[in-house]
C-alpha positions as CSV (number, residue, x, y, z in Angstrom):
1,M,-63.6,19.9,47.0
2,R,-59.9,20.0,47.2
3,H,-59.6,19.8,43.4
4,L,-62.1,22.8,43.2
5,L,-60.0,24.8,45.7
6,F,-56.8,24.0,43.8
7,I,-58.4,25.1,40.5
8,L,-59.7,28.3,42.0
9,F,-56.2,29.0,43.5
10,M,-54.5,28.4,40.2
11,L,-57.0,30.7,38.4
12,F,-56.4,33.4,41.0
13,S,-52.6,33.0,40.8
14,V,-52.7,33.2,37.0
15,N,-55.0,36.2,37.1
16,T,-52.8,37.9,39.7
17,N,-49.6,37.2,37.8
18,A,-51.2,38.3,34.5
19,Q,-52.3,41.6,36.2
20,F,-48.8,42.1,37.6
21,L,-47.3,41.6,34.2
22,K,-49.8,44.0,32.7
23,D,-48.9,46.6,35.3
24,V,-45.2,46.1,34.7
25,Y,-45.7,46.5,31.0
26,K,-47.9,49.6,31.5
27,D,-45.6,51.3,34.0
28,F,-42.2,50.2,32.8
29,L,-42.2,49.0,29.2
30,K,-45.1,50.7,27.4
31,Y,-43.7,53.5,25.1
32,G,-40.2,52.4,26.0
33,T,-37.5,51.7,23.3
34,F,-34.8,49.1,23.4
35,Y,-31.9,49.8,21.0
36,A,-28.5,48.5,20.0
37,A,-26.5,50.6,17.6
38,G,-23.1,51.9,16.6
39,N,-21.1,53.8,14.1
40,I,-17.7,53.7,12.3
41,E,-15.8,56.7,11.0
42,N,-12.3,57.9,10.1
43,A,-9.9,58.8,12.8
44,Q,-8.4,62.3,13.0
45,A,-6.2,63.1,10.0
46,V,-2.5,63.1,10.9
47,Q,0.3,64.8,9.0
48,P,3.5,62.9,8.3
49,N,6.3,63.5,10.8
50,Y,9.6,62.6,9.2
51,F,12.7,61.8,11.1
52,I,16.2,61.3,9.8
53,R,18.1,58.3,11.2
54,T,21.8,58.4,10.5
55,N,24.3,55.6,10.3
56,P,26.4,55.8,13.5
57,D,29.4,54.5,11.5
58,D,28.9,57.0,8.7
59,F,27.3,60.1,10.2
60,Y,27.4,62.1,6.9
61,G,26.4,59.2,4.7
62,I,23.0,58.6,3.1
63,P,20.4,58.6,6.0
64,Q,17.3,56.6,6.5
65,V,14.1,58.6,6.5
66,E,11.3,57.4,8.9
67,D,7.8,58.6,9.4
68,R,7.2,58.8,13.1
69,A,3.6,60.1,12.9
70,N,1.1,58.1,15.0
71,Y,-1.6,57.0,12.6
72,H,-4.8,55.9,14.4
73,P,-7.1,53.1,13.4
74,F,-10.7,54.0,12.6
75,N,-13.0,55.4,15.3
76,Y,-16.0,53.4,16.4
77,R,-18.8,53.4,18.8
78,Y,-21.3,50.7,19.7
79,G,-23.7,50.4,22.6
80,L,-27.1,49.3,23.7
81,G,-29.8,50.6,26.1
82,I,-33.4,51.0,26.9
83,R,-35.2,54.3,27.4
84,K,-38.6,55.7,28.2
85,L,-38.4,59.5,28.1
86,A,-41.2,61.9,27.4
87,R,-40.6,64.7,24.9
88,F,-41.9,68.2,25.3
89,D,-44.2,69.4,22.5
90,Y,-41.4,71.4,20.8
91,E,-39.0,68.5,20.8
92,V,-38.8,66.5,17.6
93,K,-37.5,62.9,17.5
94,P,-34.1,63.2,15.8
95,G,-34.6,60.2,13.5
96,T,-36.6,57.1,12.7
97,F,-34.5,55.0,15.0
98,W,-32.8,55.6,18.3
99,T,-29.1,55.2,18.1
100,G,-27.9,56.1,21.6
101,D,-25.9,59.1,20.3
102,N,-26.3,61.5,23.2
103,K,-24.9,64.4,21.1
104,K,-27.7,64.1,18.5
105,E,-30.5,62.7,20.8
106,K,-30.1,64.9,23.8
107,Q,-33.4,65.8,25.5
108,V,-34.2,68.8,27.7
109,G,-36.2,66.5,29.9
110,L,-32.9,65.0,31.3
111,S,-32.0,68.4,32.8
112,A,-35.3,70.1,33.6
113,P,-36.5,69.4,37.1
114,T,-40.1,68.6,36.0
115,S,-40.8,66.1,33.3
116,A,-43.0,66.6,30.2
117,V,-45.4,64.0,31.7
118,Q,-46.1,62.6,35.1
119,G,-45.0,59.1,36.1
120,L,-41.9,57.0,35.6
121,E,-39.1,57.7,33.1
122,Y,-35.8,56.1,32.7
123,M,-32.8,55.5,30.5
124,L,-30.1,52.8,30.8
125,H,-27.3,53.2,28.3
126,W,-23.9,51.5,27.9
127,E,-21.4,51.9,25.1
128,K,-17.8,51.3,24.1
129,E,-16.0,53.7,21.9
130,R,-12.5,54.2,20.3
131,H,-11.4,57.7,19.5
132,N,-8.1,58.4,17.9
133,G,-6.6,55.1,19.2
134,N,-7.9,55.5,22.7
135,E,-10.7,53.2,24.0
136,F,-13.3,54.3,26.5
137,T,-16.4,53.0,28.2
138,N,-19.5,55.2,28.7
139,K,-22.5,54.5,31.0
140,R,-25.6,56.4,32.0
141,L,-28.5,55.4,34.3
142,F,-31.3,57.9,34.7
143,V,-34.5,57.2,36.6
144,R,-37.2,59.9,37.5
145,H,-40.7,59.9,38.9
146,T,-42.7,63.0,38.7
147,G,-46.0,63.5,40.5
148,D,-48.4,66.4,41.3
149,Y,-46.4,67.3,44.4
150,H,-43.1,65.4,44.2
151,I,-40.0,64.8,42.1
152,A,-37.6,61.9,42.7
153,K,-34.6,61.4,40.5
154,F,-31.5,59.2,40.4
155,E,-28.6,59.5,37.9
156,A,-25.3,57.8,37.5
157,R,-22.9,58.7,34.7
158,E,-19.4,57.7,33.5
159,T,-17.8,59.3,30.4
160,G,-14.4,57.7,29.8
161,K,-13.2,60.2,27.2
162,I,-13.1,63.1,29.7
163,D,-12.5,60.9,32.8
164,F,-15.9,62.0,34.3
165,E,-17.7,59.9,36.9
166,Y,-20.8,61.2,38.7
167,M,-23.8,60.0,40.7
168,S,-26.7,61.8,42.3
169,G,-30.0,61.2,43.9
170,E,-32.5,63.8,44.8
171,I,-36.0,64.1,46.2
172,R,-38.1,67.3,46.0
173,A,-41.5,68.6,47.1
174,R,-43.2,70.2,44.1
175,L,-45.7,73.0,44.2
176,P,-47.6,73.7,40.9
177,I,-48.7,77.4,40.5
178,G,-51.2,77.4,37.8
179,K,-50.8,75.1,34.8
180,K,-47.5,76.5,33.5
181,F,-45.3,77.2,36.5
182,S,-44.0,75.2,39.4
183,I,-41.4,75.5,42.1
184,S,-39.6,72.7,43.9
185,A,-37.4,72.2,47.0
186,G,-35.6,69.3,48.6
187,A,-32.2,67.7,49.1
188,I,-29.6,66.2,46.7
189,Y,-26.9,63.7,47.3
190,R,-23.9,63.8,44.8
191,T,-20.7,61.9,44.5
192,H,-17.6,62.8,42.5
193,Q,-14.5,60.6,42.0
194,R,-12.2,63.5,41.2
195,P,-11.1,65.7,44.1
196,Y,-12.0,69.1,42.5
197,G,-9.8,71.9,43.7
198,Y,-7.1,69.7,45.1
199,N,-3.8,69.9,43.1
200,P,-1.4,67.4,44.7
201,V,1.8,68.3,42.8
202,E,1.3,72.0,43.5
203,I,1.0,71.2,47.2
204,W,4.1,69.0,47.1
205,L,6.1,71.8,45.4
206,N,4.9,74.3,48.0
207,E,6.2,72.4,50.9
208,M,8.9,74.5,52.8
209,N,11.8,73.8,55.1
210,E,12.0,75.6,58.5
211,D,14.2,78.3,56.9
212,G,11.6,79.0,54.3
213,T,13.3,77.3,51.3
214,A,11.6,74.9,49.0
215,A,11.5,71.4,50.5
216,N,10.9,69.9,47.1
217,P,12.6,71.9,44.2
218,W,10.8,71.3,40.9
219,Y,13.6,69.2,39.4
220,T,13.5,66.7,42.3
221,L,10.2,65.4,40.8
222,G,12.4,63.8,38.1
223,Y,14.3,61.9,40.8
224,E,11.0,60.5,42.1
225,Y,10.4,58.8,38.7
226,G,13.9,57.5,38.1
227,Y,15.4,60.3,36.1
228,L,18.9,61.5,36.8
229,D,20.6,64.8,36.0
230,I,24.3,64.9,35.1
231,Y,26.4,68.0,35.3
232,Y,28.6,69.0,32.4
233,S,30.5,72.1,31.2
234,Q,31.8,73.1,27.7
235,T,33.7,75.7,26.0
236,D,32.5,76.9,22.6
237,Q,34.7,77.9,19.6
238,N,34.7,81.5,20.9
239,G,36.2,80.5,24.2
240,V,32.9,81.0,26.1
241,N,32.4,78.6,29.0
242,Y,29.0,77.4,30.0
243,F,27.5,74.6,32.1
244,D,24.2,72.8,32.5
245,W,22.7,69.4,33.3
246,Y,21.6,66.7,30.9
247,W,19.0,64.1,32.0
248,I,18.9,60.4,31.5
249,N,16.1,57.8,32.2
250,E,16.5,54.5,34.1
251,A,17.7,52.8,31.0
252,G,20.5,55.4,30.6
253,D,19.0,57.1,27.5
254,I,19.4,60.9,27.3
255,V,15.9,62.5,27.4
256,A,16.9,66.1,27.7
257,Y,20.2,68.0,27.1
258,T,19.5,70.9,29.5
259,D,17.4,71.6,32.6
260,R,15.2,73.9,30.6
261,D,14.7,71.2,28.0
262,F,13.7,68.7,30.8
263,R,11.4,71.2,32.4
264,D,9.6,72.1,29.2
265,R,9.2,68.6,27.6
266,V,9.4,65.9,30.3
267,M,8.0,67.7,33.4
268,P,4.5,68.2,32.1
269,R,4.1,64.4,31.8
270,L,5.5,63.9,35.3
271,L,3.2,66.6,36.8
272,N,0.1,64.8,35.4
273,R,1.4,61.4,36.5
274,Y,2.0,62.6,40.0
275,N,-1.5,64.0,40.3
276,K,-3.2,60.9,38.9
277,E,-1.4,58.7,41.3
278,A,-2.2,60.9,44.3
279,W,-5.9,61.2,43.2
280,A,-6.1,57.4,42.9
281,D,-5.2,57.0,46.6
282,L,-8.4,58.9,47.6
283,E,-11.8,57.4,47.9
284,A,-14.8,58.9,46.2
285,F,-16.4,61.9,47.7
286,G,-20.1,62.2,48.6
287,E,-22.0,65.3,49.8
288,V,-25.5,66.4,50.5
289,A,-27.0,69.8,50.1
290,P,-30.4,71.5,49.8
291,I,-31.7,72.2,46.3
292,I,-34.5,74.4,44.9
293,G,-35.7,74.8,41.3
294,F,-38.4,76.1,39.0
295,D,-40.1,75.3,35.7
296,F,-42.1,77.4,33.3
297,Y,-43.6,75.8,30.3
298,H,-45.8,77.4,27.7
299,Y,-46.5,75.9,24.3
300,K,-48.5,77.0,21.3
301,S,-48.0,76.0,17.7
302,K,-46.6,79.5,16.9
303,F,-44.9,80.4,20.2
304,W,-43.3,78.4,22.9
305,L,-41.1,79.1,25.9
306,H,-39.6,76.6,28.4
307,A,-37.4,78.0,31.1
308,Y,-36.0,75.9,34.0
309,G,-33.4,76.1,36.7
310,S,-32.0,74.4,39.8
311,W,-29.8,76.0,42.5
312,I,-27.8,73.8,44.9
313,L,-27.5,76.0,47.9
314,P,-24.1,76.7,49.6
315,Y,-24.8,74.4,52.6
316,H,-22.8,71.3,51.5
317,K,-22.0,68.5,54.0
318,Y,-19.5,65.8,53.0
319,I,-20.5,62.4,54.3
320,Q,-18.0,60.4,52.3
321,G,-14.3,60.9,51.6
322,N,-11.6,62.8,53.4
323,E,-13.0,66.3,53.9
324,D,-9.5,67.9,54.0
325,F,-9.1,67.1,50.3
326,S,-12.7,68.0,49.4
327,Y,-14.0,71.0,47.4
328,L,-14.7,72.7,50.7
329,H,-11.0,73.0,51.3
330,R,-10.0,74.0,47.7
331,N,-8.3,77.2,49.1
332,S,-7.0,75.7,52.3
333,W,-3.7,74.6,50.7
334,G,-0.6,76.8,50.2
335,K,3.1,77.0,51.1
336,G,3.7,74.8,54.1
337,G,0.7,72.5,53.5
338,H,-2.9,72.5,54.8
339,N,-4.2,75.4,56.9
340,N,-6.1,73.6,59.6
341,L,-7.6,76.9,60.9
342,L,-9.9,77.0,57.8
343,D,-13.3,75.4,58.2
344,G,-13.8,75.3,54.5
345,E,-15.6,77.6,52.0
346,Q,-19.1,76.8,50.8
347,W,-20.1,77.3,47.2
348,S,-23.2,77.4,45.0
349,D,-23.8,75.1,42.0
350,Y,-26.6,75.7,39.5
351,Q,-28.1,74.7,36.2
352,A,-30.4,76.8,34.1
353,G,-31.8,76.5,30.6
354,M,-34.2,78.1,28.2
355,V,-35.9,77.0,24.9
356,F,-37.7,79.8,23.0
357,G,-39.3,79.6,19.6
358,V,-41.7,81.8,17.6
359,K,-43.1,81.6,14.1
360,L,-43.3,85.2,12.9
361,S,-45.2,84.2,9.8
362,K,-45.8,81.2,7.7
363,S,-42.3,81.5,6.3
364,I,-40.2,83.0,9.1
365,G,-39.3,81.5,12.4
366,V,-36.8,82.4,15.2
367,F,-35.4,80.1,17.9
368,I,-33.1,80.4,20.9
369,E,-31.9,77.4,23.0
370,G,-29.3,77.4,25.7
371,E,-28.2,75.6,28.9
372,Y,-25.6,76.5,31.5
373,T,-24.3,74.1,34.2
374,K,-21.8,74.8,37.0
375,F,-20.8,71.9,39.2
376,W,-17.7,72.3,41.4
377,D,-14.8,73.4,39.1
378,S,-16.6,72.4,35.9
379,E,-18.6,74.8,33.8
380,M,-20.6,73.6,30.7
381,F,-22.4,75.9,28.3
382,N,-24.1,75.2,25.0
383,S,-26.5,77.2,22.9
384,N,-28.2,77.3,19.6
385,F,-29.9,80.3,17.9
386,G,-31.0,81.2,14.5
387,I,-33.7,82.2,12.0
388,N,-35.5,79.9,9.6
389,Y,-37.0,81.0,6.3
390,T,-39.2,78.5,4.4
391,F,-39.7,79.1,0.6
392,R,-43.3,78.7,-0.5
């Protein structure tokens, strides 16, 4: 009897596990694509930049000509990922194989609130790239589940080339109105590593003494990074006297022969360095806000229209990071520092897009595609439009 029970238990376990694996395959892997791909191409063309190096013992002798141009090694990109994303009827797969190139394989479904199909969709992508000598890492995780009356989405992105890092999670109630239109409303949580609207070096330069004078004159930023200015005066051949300051680095090398030269050539690097160091001291920001959206989708073989949009309402609440340095207080800084009387200014973020196509005849077709996104200080817009004529 015990042997029979053991056999029945094993059969039940095998059947249960088999069913579980079938469900996993059906819900997660079926119609998904795993890919590993890359590309190699020439770096940006660089023109020679010749420099004459003279002999210090014979200044007017034959010089040595050097090419100081920075020639970059070849660009490359390689990555891997797995994706299961539904395409709308008007979207055509860009190639026989997935390559992970987001510029060529971008899908509207990643931006539109409602998916082309109901159920689970996802994309997990990682890649390494070198562009003009600089190496970057890019990552993207996208998960969404769409039902009759709900939308749940999570996304995390990192784009090294533009120093962009972002994460969001949202859940919405969805109300279909007919077969082509739907509206949705819910809440969204977003993080951003960069403190948008906060310019540390501008704030530092705006600090004032009690008498209203600048507490940190612009040239003192050079002192902060080890540069030193040295006063000098000269008289030219016409007997005109003039004076200025030349600047040296910590090694004693001259980096600028005048204050203006230092301000124009060296200071821009110091301004960026100061900001990056100040931003690095801040933890990431996280905020929640209500979000509403809509989708309209109509498709026929000779005419299609897909319009969608999301509006993040101006009721943002920061739950992570120092709120004084958040986007709420982007206008709270001025001469003298932070104005603590300001409670912060709310703002609206939004994203909208449209895809329109019509075949006027068997030979003529017209298309318009566009998407606009505004998040914090960042605005992104892209569009395509044109007319196709097919010879018959």
